[in-house]
TORPA-4810 file (N, C-alpha, C, O; in nm, 3 decimals):
<nodes>
NODE_1_0.737_-3.727_1.871_0.758_-3.621_1.773_0.649_-3.625_1.668_0.616_-3.731_1.616_M
NODE_2_0.593_-3.508_1.636_0.491_-3.496_1.531_0.539_-3.398_1.426_0.613_-3.304_1.456_S
NODE_3_0.497_-3.421_1.303_0.527_-3.331_1.192_0.397_-3.266_1.148_0.298_-3.334_1.119_I
NODE_4_0.397_-3.133_1.142_0.278_-3.058_1.102_0.308_-2.985_0.971_0.401_-2.905_0.964_Y
NODE_5_0.229_-3.013_0.871_0.242_-2.942_0.744_0.162_-2.813_0.754_0.040_-2.816_0.766_D
NODE_6_0.229_-2.700_0.749_0.162_-2.570_0.764_0.161_-2.494_0.630_0.145_-2.372_0.627_I
NODE_7_0.177_-2.570_0.522_0.175_-2.511_0.388_0.035_-2.519_0.329_-0.042_-2.610_0.359_S
NODE_8_0.003_-2.423_0.244_-0.120_-2.427_0.167_-0.101_-2.514_0.044_0.008_-2.520_-0.014_L
NODE_9_-0.208_-2.582_0.003_-0.204_-2.662_-0.118_-0.227_-2.572_-0.238_-0.326_-2.500_-0.245_T
NODE_10_-0.134_-2.577_-0.333_-0.146_-2.494_-0.453_-0.247_-2.558_-0.549_-0.233_-2.674_-0.586_I
NODE_11_-0.347_-2.480_-0.587_-0.450_-2.530_-0.678_-0.510_-2.412_-0.755_-0.499_-2.298_-0.710_S
NODE_12_-0.572_-2.438_-0.870_-0.628_-2.328_-0.950_-0.738_-2.249_-0.882_-0.766_-2.136_-0.922_P
NODE_13_-0.802_-2.305_-0.779_-0.912_-2.233_-0.715_-0.873_-2.167_-0.584_-0.960_-2.121_-0.510_D
NODE_14_-0.744_-2.160_-0.554_-0.701_-2.097_-0.429_-0.701_-1.945_-0.445_-0.687_-1.894_-0.556_M
NODE_15_-0.718_-1.870_-0.334_-0.712_-1.724_-0.344_-0.571_-1.677_-0.370_-0.474_-1.733_-0.319_P
NODE_16_-0.559_-1.572_-0.450_-0.431_-1.506_-0.474_-0.449_-1.357_-0.450_-0.560_-1.306_-0.449_V
NODE_17_-0.337_-1.289_-0.431_-0.341_-1.145_-0.408_-0.403_-1.076_-0.529_-0.371_-1.111_-0.642_W
NODE_18_-0.493_-0.979_-0.507_-0.557_-0.912_-0.620_-0.455_-0.856_-0.719_-0.364_-0.782_-0.682_P
NODE_19_-0.472_-0.892_-0.845_-0.380_-0.848_-0.949_-0.268_-0.944_-0.979_-0.204_-0.933_-1.084_G
NODE_20_-0.241_-1.039_-0.888_-0.138_-1.140_-0.914_-0.192_-1.246_-1.010_-0.313_-1.263_-1.021_D
NODE_21_-0.103_-1.316_-1.079_-0.149_-1.421_-1.171_-0.223_-1.532_-1.096_-0.183_-1.572_-0.987_P
NODE_22_-0.329_-1.581_-1.155_-0.399_-1.696_-1.100_-0.316_-1.823_-1.122_-0.226_-1.826_-1.206_A
NODE_23_-0.347_-1.925_-1.045_-0.279_-2.054_-1.062_-0.337_-2.125_-1.183_-0.458_-2.141_-1.195_V
NODE_24_-0.249_-2.167_-1.273_-0.289_-2.247_-1.389_-0.214_-2.379_-1.384_-0.091_-2.382_-1.388_E
NODE_25_-0.287_-2.486_-1.377_-0.228_-2.620_-1.372_-0.292_-2.702_-1.483_-0.412_-2.729_-1.479_L
NODE_26_-0.212_-2.743_-1.580_-0.264_-2.810_-1.698_-0.180_-2.933_-1.729_-0.057_-2.924_-1.738_T
NODE_27_-0.244_-3.045_-1.743_-0.171_-3.165_-1.785_-0.149_-3.158_-1.936_-0.242_-3.134_-2.013_Q
NODE_28_-0.024_-3.179_-1.977_0.012_-3.163_-2.119_0.053_-3.294_-2.185_0.064_-3.299_-2.308_V
NODE_29_0.076_-3.397_-2.109_0.107_-3.529_-2.164_0.034_-3.634_-2.081_0.027_-3.623_-1.959_A
NODE_30_-0.020_-3.735_-2.150_-0.108_-3.832_-2.086_-0.066_-3.975_-2.124_-0.057_-4.009_-2.242_F
NODE_31_-0.041_-4.056_-2.023_-0.013_-4.196_-2.051_-0.130_-4.261_-2.124_-0.110_-4.342_-2.214_I
NODE_32_-0.253_-4.224_-2.084_-0.373_-4.282_-2.146_-0.385_-4.249_-2.294_-0.458_-4.315_-2.369_D
NODE_33_-0.312_-4.144_-2.336_-0.316_-4.104_-2.477_-0.189_-4.142_-2.552_-0.163_-4.093_-2.662_Q
NODE_34_-0.110_-4.231_-2.490_0.008_-4.283_-2.558_0.140_-4.222_-2.517_0.244_-4.265_-2.567_G
NODE_35_0.139_-4.124_-2.429_0.265_-4.063_-2.386_0.342_-4.158_-2.294_0.284_-4.247_-2.232_S
NODE_36_0.471_-4.139_-2.287_0.555_-4.222_-2.202_0.530_-4.197_-2.053_0.551_-4.285_-1.970_N
NODE_37_0.485_-4.073_-2.021_0.461_-4.036_-1.881_0.358_-3.924_-1.876_0.334_-3.855_-1.975_A
NODE_38_0.296_-3.907_-1.760_0.210_-3.793_-1.736_0.297_-3.671_-1.703_0.389_-3.680_-1.621_N
NODE_39_0.269_-3.559_-1.766_0.345_-3.436_-1.744_0.248_-3.319_-1.735_0.154_-3.310_-1.814_V
NODE_40_0.271_-3.230_-1.638_0.183_-3.114_-1.620_0.263_-2.985_-1.629_0.383_-2.982_-1.605_S
NODE_41_0.193_-2.877_-1.665_0.250_-2.743_-1.672_0.186_-2.659_-1.562_0.064_-2.660_-1.546_H
NODE_42_0.269_-2.586_-1.486_0.221_-2.506_-1.374_0.267_-2.363_-1.393_0.383_-2.337_-1.423_L
NODE_43_0.174_-2.269_-1.374_0.206_-2.127_-1.386_0.137_-2.050_-1.273_0.016_-2.066_-1.251_S
NODE_44_0.212_-1.967_-1.202_0.154_-1.882_-1.098_0.257_-1.780_-1.052_0.376_-1.794_-1.082_F
NODE_45_0.213_-1.679_-0.980_0.304_-1.579_-0.925_0.385_-1.635_-0.810_0.343_-1.729_-0.743_G
NODE_46_0.501_-1.577_-0.786_0.590_-1.631_-0.683_0.542_-1.602_-0.542_0.594_-1.658_-0.446_V
NODE_47_0.443_-1.513_-0.527_0.387_-1.483_-0.395_0.253_-1.554_-0.376_0.163_-1.503_-0.309_H
NODE_48_0.241_-1.671_-0.434_0.120_-1.752_-0.424_0.130_-1.848_-0.305_0.236_-1.904_-0.279_T
NODE_49_0.019_-1.865_-0.234_0.014_-1.964_-0.126_0.120_-1.937_-0.021_0.150_-1.822_0.011_G
NODE_50_0.176_-2.043_0.035_0.284_-2.031_0.132_0.411_-1.990_0.059_0.457_-2.061_-0.030_T
NODE_51_0.467_-1.875_0.096_0.582_-1.824_0.022_0.668_-1.736_0.113_0.628_-1.696_0.222_H
NODE_52_0.786_-1.709_0.064_0.883_-1.627_0.136_0.911_-1.501_0.055_0.931_-1.507_-0.066_V
NODE_53_0.911_-1.386_0.123_0.947_-1.260_0.060_1.097_-1.236_0.072_1.154_-1.253_0.180_D
NODE_54_1.159_-1.198_-0.038_1.298_-1.152_-0.035_1.300_-1.001_-0.017_1.202_-0.934_-0.051_A
NODE_55_1.409_-0.944_0.035_1.416_-0.798_0.049_1.388_-0.724_-0.082_1.330_-0.616_-0.081_P
NODE_56_1.427_-0.783_-0.194_1.408_-0.717_-0.325_1.261_-0.691_-0.355_1.229_-0.607_-0.439_H
NODE_57_1.171_-0.762_-0.289_1.028_-0.746_-0.312_0.984_-0.601_-0.284_0.900_-0.547_-0.357_H
NODE_58_1.039_-0.540_-0.179_1.000_-0.403_-0.144_1.117_-0.305_-0.143_1.095_-0.184_-0.152_F
NODE_59_1.239_-0.353_-0.131_1.353_-0.263_-0.121_1.422_-0.239_-0.255_1.501_-0.146_-0.268_L
NODE_60_1.393_-0.322_-0.354_1.453_-0.307_-0.487_1.606_-0.304_-0.477_1.672_-0.223_-0.542_N
NODE_61_1.660_-0.393_-0.393_1.803_-0.388_-0.361_1.884_-0.504_-0.418_2.002_-0.520_-0.385_D
NODE_62_1.821_-0.585_-0.504_1.887_-0.702_-0.566_1.919_-0.812_-0.466_1.989_-0.908_-0.500_K
NODE_63_1.870_-0.801_-0.343_1.887_-0.909_-0.244_1.770_-1.005_-0.264_1.662_-0.986_-0.208_N
NODE_64_1.793_-1.108_-0.342_1.685_-1.191_-0.392_1.673_-1.323_-0.316_1.756_-1.357_-0.231_T
NODE_65_1.567_-1.396_-0.348_1.528_-1.510_-0.266_1.632_-1.623_-0.268_1.640_-1.700_-0.172_V
NODE_66_1.710_-1.632_-0.373_1.811_-1.737_-0.379_1.927_-1.714_-0.283_2.011_-1.801_-0.264_D
NODE_67_1.930_-1.594_-0.222_2.038_-1.562_-0.127_1.991_-1.557_0.018_2.069_-1.520_0.105_N
NODE_68_1.867_-1.594_0.045_1.818_-1.589_0.183_1.892_-1.690_0.270_1.926_-1.798_0.223_L
NODE_69_1.916_-1.657_0.397_1.994_-1.746_0.485_1.912_-1.868_0.530_1.808_-1.854_0.595_P
NODE_70_1.959_-1.985_0.496_1.889_-2.107_0.534_1.893_-2.130_0.685_1.805_-2.196_0.740_L
NODE_71_1.994_-2.074_0.751_2.001_-2.092_0.897_1.895_-2.010_0.969_1.869_-2.033_1.087_N
NODE_72_1.833_-1.914_0.900_1.719_-1.842_0.957_1.589_-1.913_0.923_1.496_-1.914_1.004_V
NODE_73_1.582_-1.972_0.806_1.461_-2.040_0.761_1.440_-2.176_0.828_1.334_-2.236_0.813_L
NODE_74_1.537_-2.223_0.900_1.525_-2.350_0.973_1.574_-2.330_1.116_1.675_-2.264_1.141_T
NODE_75_1.500_-2.389_1.210_1.543_-2.381_1.349_1.426_-2.362_1.444_1.311_-2.361_1.401_G
NODE_76_1.454_-2.348_1.572_1.348_-2.334_1.673_1.261_-2.212_1.648_1.310_-2.106_1.610_P
NODE_77_1.131_-2.228_1.670_1.039_-2.115_1.654_0.930_-2.123_1.759_0.910_-2.226_1.823_C
NODE_78_0.860_-2.013_1.774_0.748_-2.006_1.867_0.622_-1.971_1.789_0.621_-1.875_1.712_Y
NODE_79_0.516_-2.048_1.809_0.386_-2.019_1.751_0.303_-1.945_1.855_0.273_-2.000_1.961_V
NODE_80_0.267_-1.822_1.824_0.183_-1.742_1.913_0.042_-1.739_1.855_0.020_-1.683_1.748_M
NODE_81_-0.052_-1.798_1.925_-0.191_-1.797_1.883_-0.262_-1.680_1.950_-0.274_-1.675_2.072_Q
NODE_82_-0.308_-1.587_1.868_-0.372_-1.466_1.920_-0.524_-1.484_1.926_-0.581_-1.558_1.846_L
NODE_83_-0.590_-1.418_2.019_-0.736_-1.427_2.028_-0.803_-1.377_1.900_-0.749_-1.294_1.828_P
NODE_84_-0.922_-1.430_1.874_-0.993_-1.396_1.751_-1.034_-1.250_1.744_-1.061_-1.199_1.635_D
NODE_85_-1.039_-1.181_1.858_-1.083_-1.041_1.855_-0.969_-0.944_1.823_-0.991_-0.823_1.818_D
NODE_86_-0.849_-0.996_1.802_-0.737_-0.911_1.762_-0.747_-0.884_1.613_-0.747_-0.977_1.532_I
NODE_87_-0.755_-0.757_1.575_-0.770_-0.724_1.433_-0.640_-0.675_1.368_-0.637_-0.652_1.247_D
NODE_88_-0.534_-0.659_1.448_-0.403_-0.622_1.396_-0.297_-0.656_1.501_-0.323_-0.644_1.621_A
NODE_89_-0.180_-0.697_1.455_-0.070_-0.728_1.547_0.013_-0.601_1.563_0.108_-0.576_1.489_V
NODE_90_-0.026_-0.522_1.660_0.039_-0.394_1.687_0.137_-0.408_1.804_0.142_-0.511_1.870_S
NODE_91_0.214_-0.303_1.827_0.305_-0.302_1.941_0.226_-0.315_2.071_0.270_-0.382_2.164_A
NODE_92_0.111_-0.250_2.079_0.028_-0.258_2.200_-0.018_-0.400_2.225_-0.016_-0.446_2.340_E
NODE_93_-0.058_-0.470_2.121_-0.098_-0.610_2.135_0.020_-0.695_2.180_0.007_-0.778_2.271_V
NODE_94_0.135_-0.675_2.117_0.253_-0.756_2.151_0.300_-0.729_2.294_0.350_-0.820_2.360_L
NODE_95_0.283_-0.608_2.341_0.324_-0.574_2.478_0.248_-0.657_2.582_0.302_-0.686_2.689_D
NODE_96_0.125_-0.695_2.551_0.046_-0.767_2.651_0.036_-0.917_2.624_-0.037_-0.988_2.692_R
NODE_97_0.110_-0.965_2.525_0.114_-1.108_2.498_0.240_-1.170_2.557_0.345_-1.105_2.559_M
NODE_98_0.232_-1.294_2.605_0.354_-1.360_2.653_0.450_-1.383_2.537_0.416_-1.449_2.439_P
NODE_99_0.568_-1.328_2.549_0.668_-1.337_2.442_0.795_-1.397_2.501_0.866_-1.329_2.576_F
NODE_100_0.825_-1.521_2.470_0.941_-1.587_2.532_1.072_-1.514_2.503_1.092_-1.463_2.393_P
NODE_101_1.157_-1.511_2.602_1.289_-1.450_2.584_1.367_-1.521_2.473_1.353_-1.641_2.453_D
NODE_102_1.448_-1.444_2.403_1.539_-1.497_2.300_1.467_-1.564_2.183_1.523_-1.652_2.117_N
NODE_103_1.342_-1.524_2.158_1.269_-1.577_2.043_1.322_-1.512_1.916_1.316_-1.390_1.902_T
NODE_104_1.373_-1.592_1.823_1.425_-1.538_1.697_1.335_-1.569_1.578_1.345_-1.504_1.474_T
NODE_105_1.246_-1.667_1.593_1.151_-1.701_1.487_1.012_-1.709_1.550_0.991_-1.782_1.646_R
NODE_106_0.918_-1.633_1.495_0.783_-1.634_1.550_0.682_-1.646_1.438_0.693_-1.580_1.335_I
NODE_107_0.582_-1.730_1.460_0.471_-1.748_1.367_0.344_-1.704_1.438_0.317_-1.746_1.551_L
NODE_108_0.266_-1.618_1.372_0.144_-1.566_1.433_0.022_-1.640_1.380_-0.007_-1.636_1.260_F
NODE_109_-0.047_-1.709_1.471_-0.177_-1.767_1.439_-0.285_-1.670_1.482_-0.288_-1.626_1.597_G
NODE_110_-0.374_-1.636_1.391_-0.479_-1.537_1.419_-0.613_-1.591_1.368_-0.624_-1.707_1.329_T
NODE_111_-0.712_-1.506_1.370_-0.841_-1.545_1.312_-0.829_-1.574_1.163_-0.919_-1.635_1.104_S
NODE_112_-0.719_-1.531_1.100_-0.696_-1.565_0.959_-0.702_-1.715_0.934_-0.748_-1.760_0.830_N
NODE_113_-0.654_-1.792_1.031_-0.646_-1.936_1.009_-0.782_-2.000_0.990_-0.793_-2.107_0.931_S
NODE_114_-0.888_-1.933_1.040_-1.023_-1.986_1.014_-1.056_-1.981_0.865_-1.137_-2.059_0.816_H
NODE_115_-0.994_-1.888_0.794_-1.016_-1.878_0.650_-0.972_-2.006_0.581_-1.042_-2.059_0.494_I
NODE_116_-0.855_-2.056_0.621_-0.805_-2.180_0.561_-0.885_-2.300_0.612_-0.909_-2.394_0.536_W
NODE_117_-0.926_-2.297_0.738_-1.000_-2.410_0.794_-1.133_-2.430_0.723_-1.179_-2.544_0.709_A
NODE_118_-1.195_-2.321_0.678_-1.323_-2.335_0.608_-1.306_-2.339_0.456_-1.403_-2.337_0.381_R
NODE_119_-1.179_-2.346_0.411_-1.147_-2.363_0.269_-1.207_-2.251_0.185_-1.266_-2.274_0.080_D
NODE_120_-1.190_-2.129_0.233_-1.242_-2.013_0.163_-1.164_-1.989_0.034_-1.042_-1.982_0.036_E
NODE_121_-1.234_-1.977_-0.079_-1.169_-1.960_-0.209_-1.149_-1.813_-0.248_-1.059_-1.782_-0.325_K
NODE_122_-1.231_-1.724_-0.195_-1.224_-1.583_-0.232_-1.119_-1.511_-0.146_-1.102_-1.543_-0.029_A
NODE_123_-1.051_-1.416_-0.206_-0.954_-1.336_-0.131_-1.027_-1.250_-0.027_-1.130_-1.189_-0.056_F
NODE_124_-0.972_-1.246_0.094_-1.031_-1.170_0.203_-0.948_-1.043_0.228_-0.825_-1.050_0.237_Q
NODE_125_-1.013_-0.929_0.238_-0.940_-0.804_0.260_-0.930_-0.765_0.407_-0.852_-0.676_0.442_T
NODE_126_-1.007_-0.829_0.494_-1.009_-0.791_0.635_-0.920_-0.881_0.720_-0.946_-0.901_0.839_D
NODE_127_-0.816_-0.935_0.660_-0.727_-1.025_0.733_-0.644_-0.948_0.836_-0.626_-0.827_0.826_F
NODE_128_-0.595_-1.021_0.935_-0.511_-0.964_1.041_-0.366_-0.958_0.992_-0.311_-1.057_0.945_V
NODE_129_-0.305_-0.839_1.004_-0.165_-0.823_0.968_-0.087_-0.755_1.079_-0.143_-0.712_1.179_G
NODE_130_0.043_-0.746_1.058_0.133_-0.680_1.153_0.145_-0.533_1.113_0.178_-0.502_0.998_V
NODE_131_0.119_-0.444_1.206_0.131_-0.301_1.179_0.278_-0.259_1.176_0.367_-0.335_1.214_T
NODE_132_0.303_-0.135_1.131_0.441_-0.087_1.127_0.503_-0.084_1.267_0.618_-0.124_1.284_E
NODE_133_0.428_-0.037_1.365_0.486_-0.033_1.500_0.503_-0.174_1.557_0.594_-0.198_1.637_D
NODE_134_0.417_-0.266_1.517_0.436_-0.405_1.556_0.562_-0.463_1.494_0.635_-0.537_1.559_G
NODE_135_0.588_-0.429_1.368_0.710_-0.475_1.301_0.834_-0.419_1.371_0.931_-0.492_1.392_A
NODE_136_0.831_-0.291_1.407_0.945_-0.231_1.477_0.965_-0.295_1.615_1.078_-0.312_1.660_N
NODE_137_0.856_-0.329_1.680_0.863_-0.398_1.810_0.937_-0.531_1.795_1.023_-0.564_1.877_W
NODE_138_0.903_-0.606_1.691_0.967_-0.736_1.667_1.115_-0.720_1.634_1.198_-0.799_1.680_L
NODE_139_1.148_-0.619_1.555_1.289_-0.593_1.523_1.367_-0.563_1.649_1.478_-0.612_1.668_V
NODE_140_1.310_-0.481_1.737_1.379_-0.444_1.861_1.399_-0.565_1.952_1.492_-0.568_2.032_Q
NODE_141_1.311_-0.663_1.940_1.324_-0.785_2.020_1.427_-0.882_1.962_1.458_-0.984_2.025_K
NODE_142_1.481_-0.852_1.846_1.581_-0.939_1.785_1.525_-1.053_1.703_1.596_-1.149_1.674_G
NODE_143_1.398_-1.042_1.664_1.337_-1.147_1.581_1.401_-1.145_1.442_1.425_-1.039_1.385_V
NODE_144_1.427_-1.265_1.388_1.490_-1.278_1.257_1.397_-1.338_1.151_1.427_-1.332_1.032_K
NODE_145_1.286_-1.396_1.193_1.189_-1.452_1.099_1.049_-1.432_1.156_1.024_-1.461_1.273_L
NODE_146_0.959_-1.381_1.071_0.820_-1.362_1.107_0.733_-1.436_1.007_0.747_-1.418_0.886_V
NODE_147_0.644_-1.520_1.059_0.550_-1.591_0.973_0.407_-1.554_1.008_0.374_-1.535_1.125_G
NODE_148_0.323_-1.543_0.906_0.183_-1.504_0.926_0.091_-1.600_0.852_0.132_-1.670_0.760_V
NODE_149_-0.036_-1.600_0.894_-0.131_-1.698_0.843_-0.227_-1.642_0.739_-0.339_-1.693_0.723_D
NODE_150_-0.184_-1.537_0.666_-0.254_-1.499_0.544_-0.152_-1.453_0.442_-0.032_-1.470_0.464_Y
NODE_151_-0.196_-1.396_0.331_-0.108_-1.378_0.216_-0.020_-1.254_0.223_0.058_-1.229_0.131_L
NODE_152_-0.030_-1.177_0.329_0.061_-1.064_0.350_0.088_-1.047_0.498_-0.001_-1.067_0.581_S
NODE_153_0.211_-1.010_0.531_0.245_-0.983_0.670_0.181_-0.853_0.718_0.161_-0.833_0.838_V
NODE_154_0.147_-0.764_0.625_0.092_-0.633_0.659_-0.057_-0.628_0.633_-0.107_-0.702_0.548_A
NODE_155_-0.129_-0.543_0.704_-0.272_-0.527_0.676_-0.296_-0.484_0.532_-0.209_-0.425_0.468_P
NODE_156_-0.414_-0.512_0.483_-0.450_-0.482_0.345_-0.436_-0.332_0.316_-0.482_-0.248_0.394_Y
NODE_157_-0.372_-0.302_0.203_-0.347_-0.165_0.157_-0.257_-0.086_0.253_-0.255_0.037_0.249_K
NODE_158_-0.183_-0.157_0.337_-0.082_-0.095_0.424_0.050_-0.172_0.411_0.124_-0.186_0.509_Q
NODE_159_0.077_-0.221_0.293_0.186_-0.318_0.274_0.325_-0.262_0.300_0.406_-0.325_0.368_S
NODE_160_0.352_-0.145_0.246_0.492_-0.099_0.243_0.554_-0.076_0.381_0.663_-0.127_0.405_R
NODE_161_0.491_-0.002_0.473_0.561_0.029_0.599_0.605_-0.095_0.676_0.718_-0.101_0.725_P
NODE_162_0.519_-0.194_0.688_0.554_-0.315_0.764_0.663_-0.393_0.692_0.761_-0.434_0.754_T
NODE_163_0.646_-0.414_0.562_0.748_-0.489_0.487_0.884_-0.421_0.496_0.985_-0.488_0.520_H
NODE_164_0.887_-0.291_0.477_1.015_-0.220_0.478_1.080_-0.227_0.617_1.201_-0.249_0.627_V
NODE_165_1.001_-0.209_0.722_1.056_-0.216_0.858_1.122_-0.350_0.885_1.229_-0.356_0.945_A
NODE_166_1.059_-0.458_0.840_1.114_-0.591_0.862_1.231_-0.621_0.769_1.336_-0.666_0.814_L
NODE_167_1.212_-0.596_0.641_1.314_-0.634_0.543_1.441_-0.551_0.558_1.551_-0.604_0.539_L
NODE_168_1.429_-0.422_0.591_1.549_-0.340_0.612_1.630_-0.390_0.731_1.751_-0.369_0.737_E
NODE_169_1.563_-0.454_0.826_1.632_-0.508_0.944_1.682_-0.650_0.922_1.737_-0.712_1.013_A
NODE_170_1.663_-0.702_0.801_1.711_-0.837_0.771_1.620_-0.948_0.818_1.662_-1.064_0.824_G
NODE_171_1.495_-0.914_0.852_1.400_-1.015_0.898_1.342_-1.089_0.777_1.298_-1.026_0.680_V
NODE_172_1.341_-1.220_0.782_1.281_-1.302_0.677_1.131_-1.309_0.700_1.086_-1.331_0.813_V
NODE_173_1.054_-1.289_0.594_0.908_-1.289_0.602_0.852_-1.413_0.534_0.883_-1.440_0.418_I
NODE_174_0.770_-1.488_0.607_0.701_-1.604_0.552_0.551_-1.576_0.558_0.497_-1.544_0.664_V
NODE_175_0.484_-1.587_0.444_0.343_-1.554_0.436_0.263_-1.673_0.385_0.317_-1.764_0.321_E
NODE_176_0.134_-1.673_0.416_0.046_-1.778_0.367_0.060_-1.910_0.441_0.046_-2.016_0.381_G
NODE_177_0.086_-1.905_0.570_0.091_-2.026_0.651_-0.049_-2.067_0.694_-0.138_-1.982_0.709_L
NODE_178_-0.068_-2.195_0.715_-0.194_-2.245_0.771_-0.166_-2.296_0.912_-0.111_-2.405_0.930_N
NODE_179_-0.204_-2.216_1.010_-0.178_-2.250_1.150_-0.306_-2.288_1.224_-0.312_-2.282_1.347_L
NODE_180_-0.409_-2.327_1.148_-0.540_-2.353_1.207_-0.540_-2.473_1.300_-0.627_-2.484_1.388_S
NODE_181_-0.445_-2.564_1.282_-0.442_-2.685_1.365_-0.321_-2.690_1.457_-0.286_-2.796_1.509_Q
NODE_182_-0.256_-2.577_1.477_-0.130_-2.576_1.551_-0.148_-2.510_1.687_-0.178_-2.391_1.694_I
NODE_183_-0.130_-2.584_1.795_-0.139_-2.523_1.928_-0.023_-2.426_1.952_0.084_-2.438_1.893_P
NODE_184_-0.047_-2.332_2.041_0.059_-2.241_2.084_0.175_-2.322_2.140_0.155_-2.423_2.208_R
NODE_185_0.298_-2.276_2.112_0.412_-2.343_2.172_0.537_-2.340_2.086_0.544_-2.269_1.985_G
NODE_186_0.634_-2.418_2.127_0.765_-2.423_2.063_0.773_-2.541_1.966_0.724_-2.650_1.995_F
NODE_187_0.836_-2.516_1.851_0.853_-2.617_1.748_0.987_-2.592_1.678_1.053_-2.491_1.702_Y
NODE_188_1.025_-2.685_1.594_1.133_-2.662_1.499_1.069_-2.635_1.364_0.986_-2.712_1.317_D
NODE_189_1.109_-2.525_1.301_1.056_-2.485_1.172_1.152_-2.526_1.061_1.273_-2.509_1.072_L
NODE_190_1.095_-2.580_0.954_1.170_-2.606_0.831_1.091_-2.542_0.717_0.983_-2.588_0.681_Y
NODE_191_1.146_-2.435_0.661_1.077_-2.360_0.555_1.177_-2.334_0.444_1.269_-2.253_0.459_C
NODE_192_1.160_-2.403_0.331_1.256_-2.393_0.223_1.191_-2.339_0.096_1.116_-2.410_0.030_L
NODE_193_1.219_-2.213_0.063_1.167_-2.157_-0.062_1.242_-2.214_-0.182_1.359_-2.251_-0.170_P
NODE_194_1.174_-2.220_-0.295_1.242_-2.262_-0.418_1.358_-2.167_-0.447_1.348_-2.047_-0.424_L
NODE_195_1.466_-2.223_-0.497_1.586_-2.144_-0.525_1.577_-2.087_-0.667_1.628_-2.145_-0.763_K
NODE_196_1.509_-1.973_-0.677_1.482_-1.910_-0.806_1.578_-1.792_-0.823_1.580_-1.702_-0.740_I
NODE_197_1.655_-1.794_-0.928_1.758_-1.693_-0.947_1.697_-1.554_-0.964_1.605_-1.534_-1.043_A
NODE_198_1.751_-1.458_-0.888_1.718_-1.318_-0.906_1.573_-1.280_-0.881_1.524_-1.184_-0.939_G
NODE_199_1.504_-1.355_-0.794_1.360_-1.335_-0.778_1.326_-1.269_-0.644_1.399_-1.284_-0.546_C
NODE_200_1.213_-1.196_-0.642_1.169_-1.122_-0.524_1.096_-1.207_-0.421_1.063_-1.158_-0.313_D
NODE_201_1.071_-1.332_-0.452_1.006_-1.423_-0.359_0.999_-1.561_-0.419_1.039_-1.582_-0.534_G
NODE_202_0.948_-1.656_-0.342_0.935_-1.792_-0.392_0.838_-1.871_-0.306_0.833_-1.851_-0.185_A
NODE_203_0.762_-1.961_-0.368_0.679_-2.051_-0.290_0.767_-2.143_-0.204_0.883_-2.169_-0.238_P
NODE_204_0.710_-2.191_-0.093_0.788_-2.272_0.000_0.701_-2.383_0.056_0.579_-2.371_0.063_A
NODE_205_0.765_-2.492_0.095_0.700_-2.594_0.176_0.748_-2.573_0.319_0.868_-2.575_0.346_R
NODE_206_0.655_-2.553_0.409_0.688_-2.525_0.548_0.628_-2.631_0.638_0.511_-2.666_0.625_A
NODE_207_0.708_-2.682_0.730_0.660_-2.778_0.828_0.710_-2.739_0.966_0.811_-2.670_0.981_I
NODE_208_0.637_-2.785_1.067_0.681_-2.775_1.205_0.701_-2.913_1.261_0.625_-3.005_1.230_L
NODE_209_0.804_-2.928_1.341_0.831_-3.054_1.409_0.830_-3.027_1.558_0.899_-2.937_1.607_V
NODE_210_0.751_-3.106_1.631_0.746_-3.082_1.775_0.663_-3.186_1.846_0.648_-3.180_1.968_G
</nodes>
C-alpha cells in the first residue's frame, strides 16, 4: 500500500484565481524574540490551492461546504490520465476513453499536471477543463465526485455552465489537485475540506491510497 499526497502546498507565491485574495502567511510570535511559542497568521481565499466547491458557490442555494457528504469525499476512485493533446474534457473525449463501469468518483489527470510538476508560479489561462457537455456526460454516468488538476473544473471564462451542471446534480467538485505523479488506475480517495460554517468552498488535504 502506498499513500500519495495529491494536495498543493499553500504558500504566498502559489498561483491563485485572478481577482482572488493572494496567500498571506506571516509569523506574528517568535520564540527567538521571547514569545512562549511560534505563531503564524494565514489569510487566503477559500478557493485557493486544493479545495472543494460547495453548491452555494454557483447556485446561491445556502448548501454550504460544512454540509457536504463525507461518504462522497472518501472512497474508491478512478484516476483517468488523459493524453497531453486533449485541450478540453468534452463528451466526445469521454466517449472514446476507457471508463470503468460503476465509477462514482473520478479524478482527471491532464497536461495541467505539468504546471505543478514544473512549479509554475503564474496563473495559466489555457488549462484543460471539463466542458458543459462533458459535465452532463459524467452526471448521466452516475458520477458523484469529479476532481481536476487545475484551479477550476471548467475551462477559463466558461465557469458557470460546467459548475451548474455538476452542482445541480449533487456532484462534489474538487479542484487544484496535483496528479503529476499518479499513474492511471484505481485508488481510495480521502479528501476532507475544512469545516467552515456557511461557506461556498474550503481548502482540503487530499490523498490517494493504493
